[in-house]
C-alpha positions as CSV (number, residue, x, y, z in Angstrom):
1,M,-0.2,-0.2,-0.2
2,Q,1.4,3.6,-1.0
3,V,1.0,6.5,1.5
4,K,1.4,10.2,0.5
5,A,2.6,13.1,2.4
6,V,2.9,16.6,0.8
7,H,4.3,20.1,2.1
8,R,3.3,23.0,0.2
9,N,4.9,26.2,0.0
10,A,8.2,25.4,1.6
11,R,10.3,28.2,1.5
12,M,13.2,27.1,-0.5
13,A,13.8,27.1,-4.0
14,P,13.1,23.7,-6.0
15,R,16.7,23.6,-7.5
16,K,18.2,23.4,-4.2
17,M,16.0,20.5,-2.8
18,R,16.0,18.2,-6.2
19,P,19.4,16.7,-5.6
20,L,18.7,15.6,-2.2
21,A,15.5,14.1,-3.2
22,T,16.9,12.2,-6.1
23,M,19.6,10.8,-3.4
24,L,16.6,9.5,-1.1
25,R,14.5,8.0,-3.7
26,G,14.0,4.3,-3.1
27,M,15.6,4.3,0.2
28,P,14.3,2.8,3.5
29,T,12.6,5.5,5.6
30,V,14.9,4.3,8.5
31,D,18.0,4.9,6.1
32,A,16.7,8.2,4.8
33,D,16.1,9.7,8.3
34,A,19.6,8.7,9.5
35,Q,21.0,10.0,6.1
36,L,19.0,13.5,6.5
37,L,20.2,13.7,10.2
38,Y,23.7,14.3,9.4
39,T,23.4,16.2,6.4
40,S,23.8,20.0,6.8
41,G,21.2,22.7,5.1
42,K,17.5,23.4,5.3
43,A,16.7,21.3,2.5
44,A,17.4,18.3,4.7
45,Q,15.5,19.9,7.4
46,I,12.3,19.9,5.5
47,M,12.5,16.8,3.6
48,R,13.1,14.9,7.1
49,R,10.0,16.6,8.3
50,V,7.9,15.4,5.1
51,I,9.2,11.8,5.4
52,A,8.4,11.8,9.0
53,S,4.8,12.8,8.2
54,A,4.4,10.3,5.6
55,V,5.8,7.5,8.0
56,A,3.0,8.9,10.7
57,N,0.4,8.9,8.4
58,A,1.5,5.2,7.5
59,K,1.2,4.1,10.9
60,E,-1.7,5.8,12.2
61,N,-4.1,5.7,9.3
62,H,-3.1,2.2,7.8
63,G,-1.4,0.5,10.5
64,M,1.8,-0.1,8.6
65,I,4.7,-0.6,10.9
66,E,7.8,-2.4,9.2
67,A,9.5,-2.1,5.7
68,L,8.8,1.1,4.8
69,R,10.4,2.6,1.7
70,I,10.4,5.6,-0.2
71,K,8.8,4.9,-3.4
72,D,8.9,8.1,-4.9
73,I,9.8,11.6,-3.7
74,W,9.6,14.7,-6.2
75,V,9.8,18.6,-5.7
76,D,7.4,20.8,-7.7
77,E,7.7,24.7,-8.1
78,G,5.5,26.8,-5.8
79,M,4.4,30.4,-5.4
80,K,6.9,32.9,-6.2
81,L,7.2,35.9,-4.2
82,K,7.8,38.9,-6.3
83,R,10.4,41.4,-4.5
84,F,12.8,44.0,-5.6
85,R,15.8,45.5,-4.6
86,A,16.7,49.5,-4.5
87,G,18.9,50.4,-7.6
88,S,20.9,53.1,-8.5
89,R,19.3,56.7,-9.8
90,G,16.1,55.4,-8.3
91,M,15.6,52.3,-9.9
92,A,14.1,49.1,-8.6
93,H,15.7,45.7,-9.7
94,P,13.1,42.8,-9.3
95,Y,13.8,39.4,-8.0
96,T,11.6,36.3,-7.0
97,K,11.7,34.3,-3.9
98,A,10.9,30.8,-4.8
99,M,8.8,28.3,-3.1
100,A,8.7,24.3,-3.6
101,H,6.0,21.8,-3.2
102,V,7.5,18.4,-1.8
103,T,5.5,15.4,-2.3
104,V,6.6,11.9,-0.8
105,I,5.1,8.4,-1.7
106,I,6.1,5.5,0.7
107,E,5.3,2.1,0.5
108,G,5.0,-1.1,2.7
109,Q,2.6,-3.9,3.9
110,E,-0.3,-3.3,6.0
111,A,-0.1,-4.8,9.2
112,E,-2.1,-7.8,9.8
113,Q,-5.5,-7.0,11.6
114,V,-5.1,-7.2,15.1
115,K,-8.1,-8.3,17.3
116,K,-8.6,-5.7,19.9
117,A,-9.1,-6.9,23.4
118,P,-12.2,-6.4,25.0
119,A,-12.6,-3.3,27.5
120,I,-11.7,-3.7,31.1
121,E,-14.6,-3.9,33.3
122,T,-14.6,-1.9,36.5
123,I,-15.4,-3.8,39.6
124,T,-15.9,-2.9,43.2
125,A,-13.5,-4.2,45.7
126,D,-16.3,-6.5,47.5
127,T,-16.8,-8.3,43.9
128,Y,-13.1,-8.7,43.9
129,A,-12.8,-10.3,46.9
130,A,-15.7,-12.5,46.3
131,L,-14.5,-13.8,42.9
132,D,-10.7,-14.7,44.3
133,G,-12.1,-16.0,47.6
134,V,-9.8,-13.5,49.4
135,E,-10.8,-11.7,52.6
136,E,-9.9,-8.1,52.7
137,L,-6.5,-7.6,54.1
138,P,-5.9,-5.1,57.0
139,V,-4.0,-2.0,56.1
140,E,-1.0,-1.3,58.1
141,K,-0.1,2.5,58.5
142,A,3.7,3.3,59.0
143,T,4.2,6.3,60.8
144,E,7.5,7.3,61.8
145,T,8.5,10.4,64.1
146,P,11.5,12.4,63.3
147,S,12.8,11.5,66.9
148,E,13.0,7.9,65.7
149,N,15.4,8.9,63.0
150,K,18.6,7.2,63.7
151,E,20.9,8.9,61.0
152,G,21.2,12.0,63.1
153,P,20.1,15.6,63.0
154,V,18.2,16.5,60.2
155,R,19.8,19.4,58.1
156,S,17.7,21.6,56.4
157,V,18.3,22.6,52.5
158,E,16.8,25.9,53.2
159,T,19.8,27.2,55.0
160,K,22.2,26.2,52.2
161,T,20.1,27.6,49.6
162,D,19.7,30.9,51.9
163,K,23.5,31.2,52.0
164,A,24.0,30.8,48.4
165,T,21.4,33.4,47.4
166,G,23.0,35.8,50.1
167,E,26.3,35.3,48.5
168,A,25.0,35.9,45.2
169,F,23.1,38.7,46.3
170,Q,26.1,40.3,47.8
171,K,28.1,39.7,44.6
172,T,25.5,41.5,42.4
173,K,25.5,44.5,44.8
174,M,29.0,44.9,44.8
175,M,29.1,45.0,40.8
176,Q,26.2,47.5,40.6
177,Q,28.1,49.7,43.2
178,G,31.2,49.9,41.1
179,G,32.7,46.4,41.1
180,N,35.8,45.1,42.6
181,K,38.3,47.5,43.3
182,Q,41.3,45.8,42.0
183,K,39.6,45.3,38.6
184,S,38.6,49.2,38.2
185,F,42.2,50.4,39.0
186,R,44.0,47.9,36.3
187,R,46.5,49.5,34.0
188,K,45.1,49.9,30.4
189,S,48.3,50.2,28.6
190,V,50.8,47.2,28.1
């Protein structure tokens, strides 16, 4: 089965994306993703997103899980934004910013229909105890007082953080008031 994903108006010229598309054509999607991960440039990022979208479509909509490969990938021209640069003597020099439509078709085999398990019923504790023949067990409550703690005195974390924030506050205050005296009277020339 074939699954398609399209990215329209990608803000990059099609001529910059086509060499990458020819490289990826026919590759397994896992290999293509690994290849694009280490390929520099904006075109690789755009292609990677489109392939990831096609793989997600295949998994979610058609249940395809394994052996997905890129059957076909192509880049078409999209819209063109018309802009101009100011030229000499009040002239305008026009140029266009090209966009591209990226289309990816992946193919693979559909997973066999998996029977869904029936929904889980909710039952009360009494019904559960009656089914298993187990009586309710008494619940023990564990209580421990600080005096029973054998590790020694409990140290509070707040005192450490208070000291650290106090030191940081003193440093920032000193820097605002003129900083370190040694640094301010340093010789400028060598």
